[in-house]
Every structure is written in C-alpha cells, then in structure tokens.
MARVOGU-446515 format. One line per 8 residues: number of its first residue (from 0); their letters; for each residue x, y, z of C-alpha. Coordinates in nm, 4 decimals, m for minus. Example, Ala and Ser with C-alpha at 12.3 -4.5 7.8 and 13.67 -1.06 7.14 Angstrom:
2
0) as) 1.2300:m0.4500:0.7800  1.3670:m0.1060:0.7140 $
***
This chain:
358
0) maaprvev) 11.0968:9.7790:18.5785  11.2855:9.6944:18.8980  11.3225:9.9579:19.1674  11.5043:10.1158:19.3292  11.6959:10.2042:19.0148  11.9057:10.4843:18.8781  11.7941:10.5825:18.5302  12.0785:10.7173:18.3182 $
8) dlvavdhn) 12.0273:10.9351:18.0128  12.3480:10.8628:17.8225  12.2546:11.1207:17.5579  12.2777:11.3857:17.8310  12.6111:11.2445:17.9502  12.7407:11.2466:17.5922  12.6328:11.6090:17.5497  12.8074:11.7165:17.8688 $
16) artlvgrl) 13.1261:11.5274:17.7869  13.1481:11.6584:17.4293  13.0783:12.0129:17.5440  13.3512:12.0080:17.8084  13.6008:11.8305:17.5820  13.5470:12.1004:17.3218  13.5662:12.3956:17.5597  13.8816:12.2689:17.7274 $
24) aargigvt) 14.0480:12.1747:17.3991  14.0282:12.5395:17.3038  14.2421:12.6077:17.6123  14.4903:12.3294:17.5346  14.3543:12.0993:17.8065  14.2443:11.7394:17.7606  13.9791:11.5574:17.9631  14.0252:11.2343:18.1556 $
32) gvtkatlg) 13.6804:11.0886:18.2212  13.6279:10.9613:18.5758  13.4095:10.6510:18.6128  13.4309:10.5890:18.9881  13.0815:10.7201:19.0677  12.9346:10.4506:18.8407  13.1550:10.1562:18.9466  13.3249:10.1594:18.6083 $
40) wpplartl) 12.9925:10.0987:18.4294  13.0919:10.0082:18.0712  12.8027:10.1825:17.8877  12.8957:10.5124:18.0508  13.2675:10.4561:17.9907  13.2042:10.3931:17.6205  12.9969:10.7106:17.6047  13.2879:10.9104:17.7467 $
48) vdagvrgl) 13.5369:10.7542:17.5054  13.3097:10.8236:17.2080  13.2742:11.1838:17.3285  13.6495:11.2360:17.3017  13.8048:11.1991:17.6464  14.1777:11.1259:17.6375  14.1479:10.8416:17.8863  13.9464:10.6950:18.1717 $
56) adsrpanl) 14.0251:10.7046:18.5424  13.8879:10.5320:18.8483  13.9864:10.5018:19.2129  13.9326:10.1244:19.2451  14.1252:9.8478:19.0642  13.8070:9.6385:19.0421  13.6363:9.9074:18.8359  13.9299:9.9289:18.5950 $
64) erlaaagv) 13.9248:9.5512:18.5649  13.5554:9.5742:18.4786  13.6350:9.8184:18.1984  13.9091:9.5939:18.0639  13.6891:9.2825:18.0776  13.4170:9.4700:17.8863  13.6627:9.5587:17.6116  13.6475:9.9350:17.6636 $
72) eshrtllr) 13.9487:10.0614:17.4709  14.1099:10.3572:17.6479  14.4121:10.4552:17.8545  14.3255:10.3652:18.2161  14.4547:10.5475:18.5242  14.4107:10.4461:18.8881  14.3307:10.7673:19.0766  14.3889:10.6518:19.4329 $
80) sptpdeas) 14.7339:10.5270:19.5249  14.7378:10.1490:19.5422  14.8411:9.9710:19.8576  15.1733:9.7880:19.8212  15.0027:9.4493:19.8085  14.7804:9.5663:19.5207  15.0763:9.6397:19.2951  15.0596:9.3206:19.0895 $
88) rvvlaada) 14.6889:9.3681:19.0302  14.7262:9.7353:18.9432  14.9937:9.6990:18.6764  14.7601:9.4629:18.4903  14.4437:9.6699:18.5330  14.5845:10.0204:18.4850  14.8232:10.1822:18.2393  14.9157:10.4386:18.5047 $
96) scnteavv) 14.8467:10.5257:18.8666  14.8662:10.8302:19.0927  15.1298:10.7974:19.3646  15.2961:10.9764:19.6542  15.4932:10.7116:19.8457  15.8312:10.5577:19.7588  15.7363:10.2173:19.9043  15.4380:10.1937:19.6705 $
104) vralsgaa) 15.6401:10.3081:19.3697  15.9001:10.0416:19.4414  15.6265:9.7770:19.4691  15.4844:9.8861:19.1337  15.8291:9.8629:18.9785  15.8746:9.5056:19.0947  15.5257:9.4084:18.9814  15.5672:9.5709:18.6404 $
112) vaagrvhg) 15.8979:9.3924:18.5780  15.7464:9.0601:18.6824  15.4512:9.1141:18.4475  15.6677:9.2317:18.1590  15.4890:9.5665:18.1495  15.5756:9.9349:18.1753  15.3557:10.1206:18.4236  15.3053:10.4961:18.4179 $
120) vvlmvelg) 15.3390:10.6999:18.7372  15.1692:11.0330:18.8000  15.3159:11.2014:19.1077  15.0523:11.3872:19.3071  15.1495:11.7205:19.4619  15.0086:11.8714:19.7823  14.8952:12.2285:19.7138  14.6966:12.3008:20.0279 $
128) dlreglmp) 14.3854:12.0832:20.0321  14.5577:11.8325:20.2610  14.4394:11.5155:20.1002  14.7079:11.3245:19.9073  15.0271:11.4718:19.7658  15.4009:11.5150:19.7955  15.5105:11.8440:19.9416  15.6403:12.0615:19.6554 $
136) ddveeaal) 16.0002:12.0491:19.7779  15.9962:11.6680:19.7567  15.8656:11.6317:19.4011  16.1966:11.6388:19.2149  16.3469:11.3679:19.4361  16.0411:11.1483:19.3849  16.0567:11.2034:19.0103  16.4216:11.0969:19.0012 $
144) lvrslpgl) 16.3327:10.7825:19.1975  16.0615:10.6886:18.9464  16.3009:10.7488:18.6574  16.5569:10.5187:18.8181  16.3276:10.2204:18.8686  16.2767:9.9518:18.6020  15.9295:9.8876:18.4694  15.8138:10.2436:18.5403 $
152) hlrgigtn) 15.7547:10.5496:18.3248  15.7201:10.8980:18.4753  15.3988:10.9988:18.3026  15.3417:11.3299:18.4781  15.2422:11.5215:18.7861  14.9062:11.6296:18.9185  14.7189:11.7711:19.2122  14.3872:11.7425:19.3902 $
160) lacqsgvt) 14.1988:12.0403:19.5313  13.8557:12.1168:19.6817  13.7952:11.7578:19.7957  13.9170:11.7340:20.1549  13.9378:12.0960:20.2699  13.7616:12.2899:19.9956  14.0743:12.4754:19.8787  13.9880:12.6474:19.5510 $
168) pdatnmav) 14.2011:12.6034:19.2390  14.3338:12.9435:19.1361  14.6124:13.1178:18.9482  14.8500:13.0856:19.2438  14.8341:12.7113:19.3068  14.8123:12.6316:18.9344  15.1257:12.8404:18.8753  15.3058:12.6364:19.1421 $
176) lsgladav) 15.2098:12.3155:18.9610  15.3270:12.4563:18.6275  15.6584:12.5602:18.7821  15.7057:12.2136:18.9281  15.6444:12.0573:18.5872  15.9254:12.2680:18.4432  16.1563:12.1820:18.7336  16.0877:11.8079:18.7076 $
184) evatgssl) 16.1631:11.8096:18.3373  16.4942:11.9858:18.3982  16.5859:11.7483:18.6827  16.4964:11.4297:18.4931  16.5884:11.5373:18.1431  16.2577:11.4107:18.0057  15.9228:11.5603:17.9085  15.6029:11.5023:18.1041 $
192) evvsgggs) 15.2991:11.3743:17.9168  15.0470:11.4964:18.1739  15.0207:11.7935:18.4081  14.6815:11.7374:18.5677  14.5279:12.0393:18.7349  14.2623:11.8561:18.9322  13.8971:11.7717:18.8789  13.5647:11.9389:18.8145 $
200) stlgwalg) 13.6412:12.2056:19.0751  13.9203:12.3378:18.8487  13.6837:12.4164:18.5609  13.6140:12.7739:18.6724  13.9824:12.8587:18.6568  14.0559:12.6502:18.3471  13.7785:12.8111:18.1435  13.8612:13.1621:18.2617 $
208) eaavgrid) 14.0702:13.4229:18.0869  14.4071:13.3661:18.2569  14.6821:13.1661:18.0862  14.6725:12.7989:18.1875  15.0507:12.7520:18.1921  15.1561:12.3862:18.1836  14.8159:12.2476:18.2860  14.7035:12.0119:18.0081 $
216) dlrlgeai) 14.4596:11.7729:18.1761  14.1556:11.7734:18.4042  13.9991:11.4639:18.5612  13.6242:11.5199:18.5255  13.3461:11.3237:18.6892  13.0788:11.5387:18.8538  13.0767:11.8074:18.5846  13.0128:11.5496:18.3131 $
224) llgreplq) 12.7648:11.3397:18.5063  12.5599:11.6107:18.6749  12.6431:11.9240:18.4760  12.7531:12.1084:18.7897  13.0730:12.2442:18.9404  13.1556:12.1217:19.2926  13.2620:12.4485:19.4573  12.9119:12.6004:19.4748 $
232) rraleglr) 12.7153:12.3138:19.3158  12.6013:12.5516:19.0437  12.4816:12.4306:18.7039  12.7369:12.4898:18.4296  12.6173:12.6896:18.1320  12.5059:12.4749:17.8420  12.5245:12.1457:18.0336  12.2425:11.9139:18.1272 $
240) tdafvlvg) 12.1729:11.8453:18.4951  11.9134:11.5714:18.4407  12.1260:11.2760:18.3295  12.0560:11.0731:18.6460  11.7407:11.0133:18.8503  11.6811:10.7697:19.1349  11.3442:10.5959:19.1235  11.1845:10.4386:19.4305 $
248) vvieakvk) 10.8512:10.2735:19.5016  10.5938:10.3889:19.7570  10.5313:10.1207:20.0201  10.3068:10.3222:20.2549  10.0748:10.6161:20.1916  9.8705:10.7501:20.4832  9.7499:11.0637:20.6583  9.9393:11.1112:20.9866 $
256) psapwgai) 10.0267:11.3825:21.2364  10.3133:11.5979:21.1098  10.4922:11.6017:21.4466  10.6012:11.2975:21.6528  10.4719:11.2435:22.0050  10.6323:11.0946:22.3121  10.9784:11.1390:22.4665  11.2388:11.2143:22.1961 $
264) getafgpa) 11.5848:11.0544:22.1851  11.8262:11.0007:21.8988  11.7223:10.8360:21.5741  11.8985:10.5417:21.4086  12.1327:10.7905:21.2392  12.1818:11.0578:21.5019  11.9863:11.3462:21.6546  11.6241:11.3805:21.5507 $
272) rpaldrgl) 11.5351:11.6580:21.3103  11.3035:11.9264:21.4492  10.9508:11.8752:21.3143  10.7045:12.1582:21.2588  10.3539:12.0699:21.3735  10.1371:12.1310:21.0692  9.8506:11.9101:21.1803  9.7442:11.6081:20.9823 $
280) rrraival) 9.9339:11.5659:20.6542  9.9698:11.3157:20.3777  10.2813:11.1121:20.4412  10.4434:10.8464:20.2246  10.7272:10.6000:20.2647  10.9460:10.5165:19.9666  11.1515:10.1962:19.9650  11.4859:10.3762:19.9850 $
288) ghqdtdpd) 11.7220:10.4506:20.2705  12.0790:10.5057:20.3816  12.1715:10.1621:20.2457  12.0715:10.2835:19.8994  12.1786:10.6469:19.8803  12.2546:10.9648:20.0737  11.9052:11.0904:20.1600  12.0369:11.4426:20.2232 $
296) glvappgm) 12.1564:11.4555:19.8619  11.8185:11.3761:19.7064  11.6170:11.6392:19.5216  11.2470:11.5650:19.5643  10.9990:11.6330:19.2811  10.8384:11.9796:19.2873  10.5888:12.0073:19.5710  10.7306:11.7119:19.7628 $
304) tvlgassd) 10.9659:11.7208:20.0634  11.2033:11.4610:20.2032  11.1321:11.4479:20.5776  11.3921:11.1915:20.6832  11.5251:10.8432:20.6355  11.6364:10.5299:20.8156  11.8343:10.2400:20.6710  11.5535:10.1283:20.4409 $
312) hlvidpgd) 11.2716:10.3862:20.4606  11.2545:10.7320:20.3032  10.9733:10.9411:20.4521  10.8332:11.2153:20.2311  10.5590:11.4750:20.2404  10.4011:11.4440:19.8938  10.2361:11.7844:19.9131  9.9269:11.7969:19.6939 $
320) evlavgde) 10.0206:11.4754:19.5130  9.8033:11.1799:19.6108  10.0390:10.8805:19.6155  9.9355:10.5179:19.6427  10.1291:10.2056:19.7317  10.3141:10.0907:19.4215  10.3565:10.4365:19.2735  10.7075:10.5379:19.1688 $
328) vafglgyg) 10.8774:10.8617:19.2742  11.1807:10.9955:19.0846  11.4422:11.2013:19.2709  11.7211:11.4179:19.1394  12.0678:11.3423:19.2734  12.3553:11.5398:19.4163  12.7014:11.3910:19.3744  12.7075:11.2188:19.7144 $
336) alvralts) 12.3645:11.0659:19.6578  12.4683:10.9558:19.3086  12.7844:10.7829:19.4322  12.6016:10.6053:19.7127  12.3185:10.4923:19.4852  12.5394:10.3578:19.2088  12.7677:10.1766:19.4527  12.4804:10.0182:19.6450 $
344) pfvacvpt) 12.4164:9.6497:19.5663  12.0453:9.7171:19.6077  12.0115:9.9782:19.3305  11.9954:9.8858:18.9616  12.1512:10.1039:18.6924  11.9405:10.1358:18.3768  12.0115:10.3373:18.0608  11.7047:10.5222:17.9330 $
352) avatpa) 11.8683:10.6806:17.6275  12.1874:10.5737:17.4516  12.4121:10.8101:17.2615  12.5003:10.7252:16.9012  12.8765:10.7411:16.8346  12.9728:11.0325:16.6105 $
***
C-alpha cells in the first residue's frame, strides 16, 4: 500500500459521532459535523451523516463542492466568511455561510438572486477570543440588514471560542449568546433556526450540569475525529482516540552519534533543538516531513522518539526496535498533524474499516 498515508478507521469515527450526537441530544443540542480537516472527504462525510449529524460544515468552498459532486445529501454550511468575489460560488456550494461583514452579505444577496436561490446567513458574534465576530452591540443591526436583503435567510447566530486566543466557553459567554438570540428575534420578528455555541472546545460546558439556554448547535470536528477536547487535549470518556494513524516508510536505518558535531547554526526550520549526547544510537529516517504533516504533532509508537524533521525527512530514535529500510512506522496524530497530513498532496487517505449504516 502506498505511503505516506493516513489510515482512517471509519468505525471509530462512527462511534464517536453517534456517541456525541446522543449525549448532546439529551441536552437539546444538535451536532454539525465539520469536514475541513479531511478536505471534505466523502466517505467520512457519509459516516457523519449516517451517525445523525444535523448538517455538514467546512471552511473551504472547494470542499463543499466536493461533497455536492459526490452526492452527499446534507445541509452544507461554509464556516469561514467568503470573500466578496466568492459569493457566486458559495451560494451554489453551500446552503448557508457564517458572516460578519455587510459588504460580504450584500454580495451574497446579489449572487443568490442571480442564481435563483435562497442562502442562509449565520451571524458570528465576538465573545472574547478575537478571531471572527460582530461585537455584541452590532448584532441586531446586522440581523436587520440580512432580513432586508433579497435572496437571504437569517438562519441564526453563532460564536467561535478557544481557537485564536484560547478563551474558554463558559456560562458567562454562553449566556451572552443566548441573550443575543432573544434580542435578535425580538428585533427581526422571526425565529432563529440555529444558535451555535462553538466547536469541540464547548463540549465541557455543553455536557455539564448548567442549563444550556438558547444554545442548540455545536460544530464538531476534533472531538469526533480524535476523541479529544481541544482545551487540554484530553481524551473524552467513551470515545476512541485511534481513528487516524499516519504511516511512513523507513528510508535510512543506521547507528550514529546521538549528538551533532561542528559549529551549530539554525536548521531549515529555525533554531536547532538541544541534543543530549547518549553515545552511539540507532537512528532511522522516515519519508515524512513538514511538507506532509506537523512533526511536532506526531505521537511516535511506544519506545520510539521523534528527534526532528526537515521538509522531507523525519528523524527518529527507534529505541529497542530494529528497523530496516522499507519498514513502515505508524504514528498517532494530534489535530494540527492530522490537518496538515490530510491536506498535503503527498499523503494518501485510506479507509481501513467502514461503518455500516444503522
């Protein structure tokens, strides 16, 4: 089988998705499955739909187009605001999009009218993380603008936390979002279909004991794919953390000194890492690098250690394992390493187990 490759256990993904859909349903919250880490890979998208997500979401129009071309039947939301010149493409690829700027909303309106479609708008609200979002005092005005424009439907409001600045979702900021949902409905005279409380980082609050207020949707990617929450990267109870592995091939296996010699400058990717002199050690190179993944996000097999990487070479200490050229090494993946691997043109994506629809 070709390598490097990411092997995907879709049975594990199905288990995680069904588990989270069920737990959140008990709290009155639906799940929007996020496909951006996998480039809108149709087999994974179908797994999420079969597991009961209310819709699919992605940050790139091309990925949503891929889902549509593959015949994946689901409501599709564009997570990242489109640029104005993407409006015509977006109204065809997505049923709704997340927005914060009047100029983009107006462009979407014109594109939707021209295409004979109605496009949903989810207004994103800034609640402290300082990524995207309208300031709370500006939300009602933006909602009234959307309501006034032809070809648009005010689908809801949402927020993003713990992505840019690590601000934690909690009772305070979720209460602000709930209050804004009420205020928008009063101002516009219409009900909101979606009040989205964020992503996987919101799970701790959403599955806690406090009332969830108006929050009725979470956009989940990492928690479903890796079985972990992003705030502390802890495994979530009852979820599988082994759905994805990155497999690379050994292209050199030798015994070498464990510390470099000669004058030391910067490496291809910044300052050199300090190296402990442990004498002669087995040392292997795997055909992986920064062009394939985030080496710092790889989890080496037990007993092995990732020592460093360049564009195309991953240097490991195999410990007591005797590796030979041609051997394969399978690494666990953090979210950053997963995203980089599955968006690299050099890494194949291969299902190893396929879930059977219920």
